[in-house]
Each structure stands twice: as structure tokens, then as C-alpha cells.
C-alpha positions in Angstrom: 0.0 -0.1 0.0 1.2 3.3 -0.9 1.3 6.4 1.3 -1.7 6.9 3.3 -2.4 10.1 5.3 -5.0 10.7 8.0 -5.5 14.0 9.6 -8.1 15.9 11.6 -9.4 18.8 9.6 -12.2 21.4 10.3 -15.2 21.7 8.0 -13.6 24.8 6.6 -10.2 23.1 5.9 -12.2 20.0 4.0 -14.3 22.4 2.0 -12.8 25.8 1.4 -11.9 26.1 -2.5 -12.0 22.3 -2.8 -13.7 20.1 -5.3 -14.4 16.4 -5.1 -15.7 13.8 -7.6 -17.9 10.9 -6.6 -17.4 7.5 -7.9 -20.2 6.1 -10.0 -20.7 3.1 -7.6 -21.8 5.0 -4.6 -23.3 8.2 -6.3 -26.8 8.2 -4.9 -27.6 10.5 -1.8 -29.8 8.5 0.4 -30.0 10.3 3.9 -33.3 10.5 5.4 -34.9 12.9 7.6 -34.1 11.0 10.7 -30.3 11.3 10.0 -30.7 15.0 9.1 -32.5 15.5 12.3 -30.1 13.6 14.5 -26.9 15.7 12.9 -28.9 19.2 13.6 -29.8 18.1 17.0 -26.3 17.0 17.8 -24.8 20.0 16.3 -27.1 22.5 18.1 -26.8 20.6 21.4 -23.1 20.8 21.4 -22.9 24.3 20.4 -25.3 25.6 23.1 -23.3 23.9 25.9 -20.7 26.6 25.1 -22.4 29.7 23.8 -23.4 32.4 26.1 -25.1 35.6 25.1 -23.0 38.9 25.1 -19.4 37.0 24.6 -17.1 38.3 22.1 -16.9 36.4 18.7 -13.3 35.5 19.7 -14.8 33.3 22.6 -15.9 30.7 19.9 -12.1 29.7 19.7 -12.3 28.3 23.1 -15.6 26.3 22.6 -15.4 22.5 22.6 -15.1 20.6 19.4 -17.2 18.1 17.7 -16.3 15.0 15.5 -18.3 14.6 12.6 -16.8 11.3 11.5 -14.4 10.2 8.7 -14.1 10.7 5.0 -12.0 8.6 2.7 -10.4 10.2 -0.3 -8.4 9.0 -3.5 -6.6 10.7 -5.9 -6.9 10.0 -9.7 -5.5 12.0 -12.7 -5.0 15.1 -10.4 -8.5 15.0 -9.1 -9.8 14.1 -5.7 -12.6 11.4 -5.4 -14.8 10.7 -2.3 -14.7 7.0 -1.7 -16.8 7.3 1.5 -18.3 10.2 3.4 -20.4 11.7 0.5 -23.8 11.5 2.5 -22.2 13.6 5.2 -20.6 16.1 3.0 -23.5 16.5 0.9 -25.7 17.2 4.2 -23.2 19.5 5.5 -23.0 21.4 2.3 -26.9 21.9 2.2 -26.6 23.1 6.0 -24.1 25.7 5.0 -25.9 26.9 1.9 -29.1 27.4 4.3 -27.1 29.2 6.8 -25.5 31.4 4.1 -29.2 32.3 3.1 -30.3 32.8 6.7 -27.5 35.5 7.3 -28.8 37.5 4.4 -26.8 40.7 4.3 -26.2 41.3 7.9 -22.6 43.1 8.4 -21.3 40.4 10.8 -22.2 37.6 8.6 -19.7 34.6 8.1 -18.7 34.1 4.6 -19.7 30.6 3.6 -19.9 30.9 -0.1 -16.4 29.6 -0.8 -17.2 26.3 1.2 -20.1 25.6 -1.0 -18.8 26.4 -4.3 -15.9 28.0 -6.4 -16.5 30.0 -9.6 -15.0 29.2 -13.1 -15.8 31.0 -16.3 -18.9 32.4 -14.7 -20.5 29.4 -13.5 -20.7 27.9 -9.9 -18.8 24.7 -9.6 -20.0 23.1 -6.1 -17.6 21.3 -3.8 -19.1 17.9 -4.6 -18.8 18.1 -8.5 -21.5 15.8 -9.7 -22.8 16.8 -13.1 -26.5 15.9 -12.5 -26.6 17.7 -9.3 -25.1 21.0 -10.4 -28.5 22.5 -11.6 -30.5 21.7 -8.4 -27.5 23.0 -6.2 -27.5 26.2 -8.2 -31.1 26.5 -8.0 -31.1 25.9 -4.3 -28.2 28.5 -3.7 -30.5 31.0 -5.5 -33.5 30.3 -3.1 -35.4 28.3 -5.9 -37.1 25.0 -5.1 -38.0 23.5 -8.7 -40.2 20.6 -9.2 -37.9 17.3 -9.1 -40.5 14.7 -9.8 -38.7 13.5 -12.9 -35.2 13.9 -11.5 -32.7 11.3 -10.2 -33.0 9.8 -6.7 -30.2 11.9 -5.5 -31.6 15.2 -6.7 -35.0 14.4 -5.2 -33.5 13.3 -1.9 -31.4 16.5 -1.9 -34.5 18.9 -2.2 -36.3 16.8 0.4 -33.4 16.9 2.8 -32.9 20.6 2.2 -36.5 21.2 3.0 -36.0 19.1 6.1 -32.9 21.2 7.1 -34.8 24.4 6.4 -37.7 23.5 8.6 -35.2 22.4 11.3 -33.5 25.5 11.4 -36.6 27.5 11.6 -37.5 25.5 14.4 -34.2 26.3 16.0 -34.7 30.1 15.9 -35.5 30.3 19.6 -32.2 28.3 20.4 -30.1 29.8 17.9 -31.4 33.4 17.4 -30.1 36.3 15.2 -27.5 37.1 18.0 -26.3 33.6 18.1 -26.2 32.8 14.2 -22.7 34.1 13.4 -21.2 32.3 16.6 -22.7 29.0 15.3 -21.7 29.5 11.9 -18.1 30.2 13.2 -18.1 27.0 15.4 -19.4 25.0 12.6 -16.8 25.8 10.2 -13.9 26.0 12.6 -14.6 23.8 15.4 -16.4 20.8 13.9 -14.0 18.2 12.6 -13.8 15.4 10.2 -10.9 12.8 9.8 -9.7 12.9 6.3 -8.2 9.7 5.1 -6.2 10.2 1.8 -4.8 7.4 -0.2 -2.7 7.8 -3.4 -4.7 5.2 -5.5 -8.3 3.9 -5.8 -7.0 0.6 -4.8 -5.6 1.7 -1.6 -8.8 3.9 -0.8 -11.1 0.9 -1.4 -8.9 -1.4 0.8 -9.4 1.2 3.8 -12.9 1.5 3.1 -13.6 -2.2 3.0 -11.4 -2.7 6.2 -13.4 0.1 8.1 -16.7 -1.1 6.9 -16.6 -4.9 6.7 -13.8 -6.1 9.3 -12.9 -5.2 12.8 -16.2 -3.3 13.4 -16.1 -1.5 16.6 -18.4 -2.5 19.2 -21.7 -0.5 19.5 -23.0 0.8 23.0 -25.7 -2.0 22.5 -23.1 -4.8 22.0 -21.3 -3.5 25.0 -24.4 -3.2 27.2 -25.1 -6.8 26.2 -21.8 -8.0 27.2 -21.9 -6.3 30.6 -25.3 -7.7 31.4 -24.5 -11.2 30.2 -21.1 -11.1 32.0 -22.9 -10.6 35.2 -24.9 -13.7 35.0 -23.0 -16.3 36.7 -25.1 -19.4 36.0 -24.4 -20.7 32.5 -27.8 -21.9 31.9 -29.4 -18.6 32.5 -26.5 -16.8 30.7 -27.4 -18.7 27.6 -31.1 -18.1 28.0 -30.5 -14.4 28.6 -28.4 -14.4 25.3 -31.1 -16.2 23.3 -33.8 -13.8 24.7 -31.4 -10.7 24.0 -30.9 -12.0 20.3 -34.6 -12.6 19.6 -35.7 -9.2 20.9 -33.0 -7.3 19.1 -33.6 -9.3 15.8 -37.4 -8.3 16.1 -36.7 -4.5 16.7 -34.1 -4.4 13.8 -37.0 -5.7 11.5 -38.6 -2.2 12.3 -35.7 -0.4 10.6 -32.3 0.9 11.2 -31.2 1.7 14.8 -34.6 0.8 16.2 -32.9 -1.6 18.6 -30.8 1.1 19.9 -33.8 3.6 20.0 -35.8 1.2 22.0 -33.4 0.5 24.9 -32.7 4.4 25.1 -36.5 4.8 25.5 -36.8 2.1 28.0 -33.9 3.2 30.2 -35.1 6.8 29.9 -38.7 6.1 30.8 -37.7 3.9 33.9 -34.7 5.2 35.4 -33.5 8.7 34.1 -33.8 11.0 37.5 -31.8 14.0 36.3 -31.6 16.2 33.2 -29.0 18.8 32.2 -29.9 22.3 33.2 -31.0 24.7 30.6 -27.9 26.9 30.6 -24.7 27.2 28.8 -21.7 24.9 30.2 -24.0 22.7 32.1 -23.0 18.9 32.1 -24.9 16.1 30.9 -27.2 14.1 33.5 -29.0 10.8 33.4 -31.4 11.8 30.6 -28.5 13.1 28.1 -26.1 10.2 29.1 -28.5 7.5 28.4 -29.1 9.1 24.9 -25.3 8.9 24.1 -23.7 6.2 26.4 -26.4 4.0 27.8 -23.9 1.2 28.4 -21.5 3.0 30.4 -24.1 4.9 32.4 -26.0 1.5 33.3 -22.5 0.1 34.5 -22.2 3.1 36.8 -25.9 3.0 38.1 -26.4 -0.8 38.5 -26.7 -0.9 42.1 -29.3 1.9 42.0 -31.2 -0.1 39.6 -31.2 -3.0 41.9 -28.7 -5.0 39.9 -26.6 -6.7 42.5 -26.8 -10.5 41.9 -26.6 -12.7 38.8 -30.2 -13.2 39.4 -30.9 -9.7 39.2 -29.2 -9.3 35.9 -30.9 -12.3 34.5 -34.4 -10.9 35.6 -33.2 -7.5 34.0 -32.8 -9.0 30.5 -35.6 -11.8 30.6 -38.3 -9.7 32.1 -37.8 -5.9 32.0 -35.9 -5.8 28.8 -38.4 -8.1 27.0 -41.4 -6.2 28.3 -40.4 -2.7 27.7 -38.9 -3.4 24.3 -42.1 -5.3 23.2 -44.2 -2.2 24.2 -41.9 0.0 22.4 -42.1 -2.3 19.3 -46.1 -2.0 19.7 -46.1 1.6 20.1 -43.5 2.2 17.2 -45.7 0.1 14.9 -48.6 2.1 16.0 -46.8 5.4 15.1 -46.2 4.1 11.6 -49.8 3.0 10.9 -53.0 3.5 13.0 -53.5 0.5 15.3 -56.8 0.0 16.9 -57.1 1.6 20.3 -53.8 3.1 19.7 -54.7 5.7 17.2 -53.5 8.7 19.2 -50.0 7.3 19.0 -50.0 7.7 15.2 -51.5 11.2 15.7 -48.6 12.2 17.9 -46.1 10.8 15.5 -47.5 12.8 12.6 -46.0 16.2 14.6 -42.7 14.2 14.2 -42.3 14.2 17.9 -39.7 11.6 18.6 -39.7 12.2 22.4 -43.1 10.5 22.7 -41.7 6.9 23.2 -40.0 7.4 26.6 -43.1 9.3 27.7 -45.5 6.6 26.5 -43.3 4.0 28.3 -42.8 6.0 31.6 -46.1 5.0 33.4 -46.1 1.2 32.3 -45.4 -1.6 34.8 -44.5 -5.0 34.2 -47.6 -6.1 36.4 -50.1 -4.1 34.3 -52.9 -5.9 32.7 -53.2 -5.5 28.9 -56.2 -3.3 29.3 -54.3 -1.0 31.6 -51.3 -0.8 29.2 -53.6 0.5 26.6 -55.2 2.9 28.8 -52.1 4.4 30.1 -50.4 4.6 26.5 -53.8 6.3 25.0 -53.9 8.8 28.1 -50.2 9.9 27.5 -50.6 9.9 23.8 -53.8 12.1 23.9 -52.0 14.6 26.3 -49.2 14.9 23.7 -51.6 15.2 20.9 -53.4 18.3 22.6 -50.1 19.8 23.7 -48.5 19.6 20.4 -51.4 21.0 18.5 -51.5 23.9 21.0 -47.7 24.5 20.4 -48.2 24.3 16.6 -50.8 27.1 16.4 -48.6 29.3 18.6 -45.6 28.7 16.3 -43.7 27.0 19.4 -40.7 24.8 18.6 -41.1 21.0 19.1 -37.4 20.1 18.5 -35.5 17.8 20.8 -33.6 20.8 22.2 -36.8 22.9 22.9 -39.0 20.0 24.4 -36.4 17.5 25.9 -36.3 19.4 29.4 -40.1 19.5 29.8 -40.6 16.0 28.4 -38.3 14.6 31.2 -40.1 16.6 33.8 -43.3 14.9 32.6 -41.8 11.6 32.1 -40.6 11.6 35.6 -43.7 12.8 37.3 -45.7 10.0 35.5 -43.6 7.1 35.9 -45.4 3.9 37.0 -48.8 5.8 38.0 -52.1 4.2 37.8 -54.4 5.3 35.0 -56.7 7.6 37.1 -53.5 9.2 39.1 -51.8 9.4 35.5 -54.7 11.3 33.9 -54.9 13.8 37.0 -51.2 14.5 36.6 -51.4 15.0 32.9 -54.5 17.3 33.1 -52.6 19.5 35.6 -49.4 19.4 33.4 -51.5 20.5 30.3 -52.7 23.4 32.4 -49.2 24.3 33.2 -47.6 24.5 29.7 -48.7 28.0 29.2 -50.3 27.8 25.8 -53.7 27.1 24.4 -55.6 27.8 21.1 -56.2 31.4 22.7 -52.4 32.1 22.7 -49.5 31.8 25.3 -49.8 33.0 28.8 -47.2 35.6 28.3 -49.1 37.3 25.5 -46.5 36.9 23.0 -48.3 34.4 20.7 -51.9 34.8 20.0 -52.9 31.2 18.9 -55.5 30.6 16.5 -56.1 34.0 15.7 -52.8 34.5 13.9 -52.4 31.0 12.6 -51.3 31.0 9.0 -49.2 29.1 6.4 -45.6 29.6 6.1 -42.3 27.4 5.8 -42.3 26.5 9.5 -46.1 25.8 10.0 -46.6 23.9 6.5 -45.9 20.5 8.2 -48.2 21.2 11.1 -50.9 22.6 9.0 -51.1 19.5 7.0 -51.5 17.3 10.1 -54.1 19.6 11.6 -56.3 19.9 8.5 -55.9 15.9 8.2 -57.1 15.4 11.7 -59.9 17.8 11.4 -61.0 16.5 8.0 -61.2 13.0 9.2 -62.8 13.9 12.7 -65.5 15.8 10.7 -66.1 12.7 8.5 -66.1 10.0 11.2 -68.5 12.1 13.4 -70.9 12.4 10.2 -70.8 8.6 10.1 -68.3 8.3 7.3 -65.5 5.9 7.3 -62.2 8.0 7.5 -58.9 8.5 9.2 -56.2 11.1 9.4 -53.7 8.5 7.8 -55.8 8.8 4.6 -54.5 12.3 4.3 -51.1 12.0 5.5 -49.6 9.1 3.7 -47.3 10.0 1.1 -47.3 8.6 -2.5 -49.5 8.5 -5.3 -52.7 10.3 -4.9 -51.1 12.1 -1.9 -53.0 15.1 -0.4 -51.7 18.8 -0.5 -52.5 21.9 1.2 -54.8 23.9 -1.4 -55.5 27.7 -0.9 -59.2 28.4 -1.5 -58.0 31.7 -3.1 -55.8 31.2 -6.2 -52.6 33.4 -6.1 -54.1 36.3 -8.1 -54.0 39.4 -6.4 -56.2 41.3 -9.3 -59.2 39.3 -8.4 -59.2 40.7 -5.0 -58.1 44.5 -5.4 -61.5 45.6 -4.1 -60.6 44.3 -0.4 -56.8 44.4 -0.4 -54.7 47.6 -0.7 -51.5 45.5 -1.7 -50.2 42.3 -3.0 -48.6 41.8 0.4 -51.9 42.3 2.3 -53.6 39.9 0.1 -50.8 37.3 0.3 -51.0 37.4 4.1 -54.6 36.8 4.2 -54.7 34.1 1.7 -52.3 32.1 3.9 -54.6 32.2 7.1 -55.6 28.9 8.2 -59.2 29.3 7.4 -58.5 29.8 3.7 -56.9 26.4 3.3 -58.0 22.6 2.4 -56.5 19.4 1.8 -57.0 18.3 -1.5 -55.1 15.5 -3.9 -52.2 16.8 -5.7 -54.0 16.1 -9.0 -57.0 18.3 -8.1 -54.5 21.3 -7.3 -52.9 20.8 -10.7 -56.2 20.7 -12.5 -58.1 23.4 -10.6 -56.0 25.3 -8.1 -55.7 28.3 -10.3 -59.4 28.9 -11.0 -61.5 31.4 -9.4 -63.4 30.3 -6.3 -66.7 30.3 -8.1 -65.6 27.8 -10.8 -63.3 25.8 -8.3 -66.0 25.2 -5.8 -68.0 23.1 -8.5 -65.5 20.4 -8.0 -65.5 20.4 -4.3 -68.7 17.9 -3.8 -66.4 15.0 -5.1 -63.7 15.7 -2.6 -63.4 15.3 1.2 -66.3 16.7 3.6 -64.4 19.7 4.8 -64.1 20.8 1.2 -67.6 19.7 0.2 -69.0 21.9 3.0 -68.4 24.9 1.0 -71.0 23.8 -1.5 -74.9 23.7 -1.0 -74.9 20.1 -2.2 -73.5 19.2 1.2 -76.5 20.3 3.1 -78.9 18.0 1.0 -79.5 14.5 1.8 -76.6 14.4 4.2 -78.2 13.5 7.5 -75.0 12.2 9.5 -73.2 15.5 8.7 -76.3 17.7 9.3 -77.1 16.0 12.6 -73.8 16.2 14.1 -73.1 20.1 13.3 -76.6 20.8 14.6 -75.7 18.9 18.0 -72.4 20.5 18.3 -73.7 24.0 17.1 -71.0 24.3 14.6 -71.8 27.2 12.0 -71.0 25.3 8.7 -72.9 27.1 5.7 -72.3 26.8 2.0 -70.3 29.8 0.6 -71.4 31.1 -2.9 -68.6 33.7 -2.8 -65.5 33.5 -0.6 -64.5 37.2 0.2 -62.5 38.3 3.2 -65.3 38.2 5.5 -66.1 34.7 4.4 -62.6 33.5 5.0 -62.7 35.1 8.4 -65.9 33.0 9.2 -64.4 30.0 8.1 -61.2 30.6 10.2 -63.4 30.9 13.1 -65.2 27.7 12.2 -61.8 25.9 12.0 -61.1 27.3 15.6 -64.4 25.6 16.7 -63.8 22.3 14.9 -60.3 22.3 16.3 -61.6 22.7 19.8 -63.7 19.4 19.4 -60.7 17.5 17.9 -58.3 18.5 20.6 -60.7 18.9 23.4 -59.1 18.4 26.9 -62.0 16.5 27.9 -60.8 13.5 26.0 -57.8 13.3 28.5 -60.5 13.3 31.2 -62.4 10.6 29.5 -59.2 8.3 29.3 -59.3 8.1 33.3 -62.3 5.7 32.6 
């Protein structure tokens, strides 16, 4: 093997003025939202441990480092090629691109352009020089998000992850605000490191790649936890049985997806044993909650005695009873989050908000001695609580990220651990009242709840969830077969947010003084529906009077705008009369009509996310 060089380099050193090719055999970019979210959460979490408001920019030099992983490069004909690491570098490039746009023209902006591209002959040459990505990267850099339905897998995934990153950064505004932004950019480029392994030939680079990925794999925290637990079971028969049970459970969890086995163990240990959490201030050290998330094998070894693990029998019981029970419940809950399960529908509803902290919260009140009926009641109660809380946070534009919610989630989790159903519901009702936000707004008066709720880049994901839930609730209450999943599942025939008003200011000049005023009002929640993508493409640009003719063939919420909905529709008519909901057909849809519709949506939302649902779970 020829010369091999391995060196720790900052993001800036890896990308500034550099250009990398990507070999054909690993060209597709395949990272999903989960990997992107984990990266953003890790980066912001590490940064916020050091950042303090009011520090000089120079203080960033003393901040802690973060290791992003390794990349393997080879050289060929004077060009550098990525053998391993393009997923990571592509994602980092998209993150830098979004940070560049977010900084705008502020005077203290960090120059990031030369980490994203270099310019030759008037054209941008991006750091990852892949021809079929050049157009989309240029479009994204210019703030455009074109239709990529006919593009390659990599291009489609790049756009999807760009949108995920944009949304995740929007959610981080409270943690990394305008004051912190240049500090974060400095830290990301100068204090985040990769190990760059360079080989002089493709052959050497591929050998390194195979060695790192196919042989001598490092033990994962899950492997080390298994070894620790089994080593403490002295009886050989019990040890073999525990090993068999462990293997069976891990294999079942892995069928759910990548990292589900690790996620299940984290959720179990946090739910049952985390008694402390890092304080919400810069420089605070990690406590139980964070350490279980990053090094649960080491944490458990240090806390074995507090967990009652003293004898071999204790360790045997821990694996064959505790681990089996909680990972089975995790598996059950996780499946219910992916597809509605009878009796556990609220779990799916919470998952639609992309709230990953629900799993330890749902496991927290469960006991091994609980009957199947009690287990379902407890899971439902916590899920209904979270569903109401997240809907309230959504309409108040409050972040639901890990960083924003982990502290509160821990406190709730600790309070509900092992509670019986009636006591559990009492605690959850009290906690719901203490969260400081309702559909009327926040307790501090900074957010005005439903009144100000409208479509924007941040709220888009949540508006789709709210509309899906409200539409399904209206249909079910009217005696129709329906579910939120019908409107949320992606794929062919997927539903999209539809503006009742087409984007034509000229049609509304008599009510709006400017294009900006019209655009703001058009985005109000009451002016939106969920309709199939094909409908939007065919009729979305029509005036309301022509568009509404097609609403009777659509879902009940859209149909309710047409007078046909109020003819021979006994289930619907009986329910809205009983509930006192002011549904009416609207021949025109002017500003006052949108206001009325917005008020109607508020009343419908009050039924869907009624706190009385939580009280009902007490049985």
C-alpha cells in the first residue's frame, strides 16, 4: 500500500476552495430526515453547551470541538474523489447553504460561499462536483425549489433534505437566534472536525473502506451493554437463556428499521430510570437523560446498584423480564406510530407531529404487572395529552424540536413514571394547564394562538397534520369511514395543502390595498383545505366560483363549501346541529367569508383537541 495520510480537519479545511468527484458506484445520496434531524440536534446541542449571550466572537475559539466522522479520499489524474463520506458532506453542504441564506446581508455575517462552491468561467462549481446535481444545487443556492418529480433519486433526496434542514433550522430560531447565528457559523466551520483519510490510489482507498466497514467493526453501545449484562449472570444456563432472549428481541426490533434496537433501549432506560437532566444553561454537564441518549452502556454500569442489579439473578431478570417487556411495548408503540392501530390511534396522531420524544413518555407509566387493558389505557392517556399539547404548540408557532422539548419532556416523564390510570390522568391534566399555551395564545401574551395561525415555511408541516385530523374527525363524526392516515400518507394520490383563493391579487383588489396584504390573508388557516395533488394541478388556479363546483367530489371539509353538502346528508347535518357548528355553503369567498371559515376551523379544532378527551381516558 502506498502513502496513506490521516488527519483531523475542520469543515472549513475540508471544503474551502476544494472540489471532489464521486465515483459511480456510490453516487446516490440517500440520507433520510431522521439522519438529518439527528445531525442538526447533535450540532445545536453541542454548540449551546458553550455559547453564552454577550460573549465576544473570539470566544468561539475556546468552544469545545465536535467530531463529525471520517471521509476517505483517493486521487486520480490530479482530481480528488470521495470513496466514503459523501452522504455526510452533501448534508453539511446543504446546511451551509441554508445558513448562508439565513445570514442574509448582515454586517457580521460569516462568509460561507467559498465552502459551498468556487466560480469558474462565470459558473458555480460546487464542492461535490457531480454533473446531475449542478443545476439543483445552483437553484437551491439562489433560493429556488423547482419540481424534481422526474429527476434522479439523488436530486429528489437533496431537495427533500434541503426542505427538512430548512424546517429544522426554522424550529431552532429560539435556541440559535439572530445574535447567536454568526457564532454558530464560526463554530460549525472552525470547531467541527472530520478525519480526512487520503490514499494515493483507488485501490488503497477501497482497501481502507472495506477494512473500516467490513472487518473489525467497533462494538456499538448496544453490544457493550449486552456483554456487560451477560457477564454478570454467573449461571451458565441462565446466561445462555438471556443471550437467546436478547438476540430474539434485538432481531425483532431491527425488522422495524435501522437503529430501532438502540432507540428502543434508550427509550426504555430513560422512561424507567432517568432521574436528572442537564440544566438549561450554557456549560451545564450532561445528566441521566442525556447520558442514556449517548452512552447508555456506560451509564448503566455506573448505576447498576441503584437499579437493583446486585446479583446474577438480578441481571437475569433485568434481561428476561424488564428488557423483554419494555422493548415489546416499544415495538408495539412504534408500529402504531407508523400505521394506525386499533385502540392506539392517538400514538399515530402524535407521530404525525414528528415528535420523537413520545416513546420514553409513553413507556414511563407502564409496569410489568399491568394488565393488557391497563397498558392500553396508559398509552392512550399519554398520547392524547401529547396530541393536545403539540397541536397547541403548533398554532402558537412554538418549537417541537428535541432541544426545545427535552427538558419539559423529562419532567413530565419523571412525574408520570409507574402511575395508575386515574392518577396518571390527573397529573397530565395538571401538566397540560401548566404548559402556558392554548388555542387562545400563550400565557405571556407573545403568541395569539389560532387568531394568527397561517401557512408559512415553519407551519406547513403542522398545518397538513391539523387539516388531516380535522377533516377525518368531521367525516367520522358524520358517519363516514375516514382516518387521518388517509390524508397524511405520502405516495401516489397524496394530499396537499390547497389555498381556497388562487394566487391572483387582481381578483381581490377591491378588498386588499396591496399584494402583500392579500398574500398574508390568503395564507390564513381558514383559507386552506387538503386536496389531492391532481386536483390542485387541475383546478387550483381557477376562481373560487368555478373551483367550488368540483368540491362535492372531495372530502367533507371541502364539500361543506358547496350547497349540495346540505342536501340528503343526515349524518353531517345532525352532527353540526348537535355541536352548534356554523357550517354554511359559501357561494362567494370574500374576506369576511375567510374570517368566518377561520372561526369555524377554531371551533372544529376545539372538538378534535378537546381536553375532555384526556379526562375521559381516566375511565
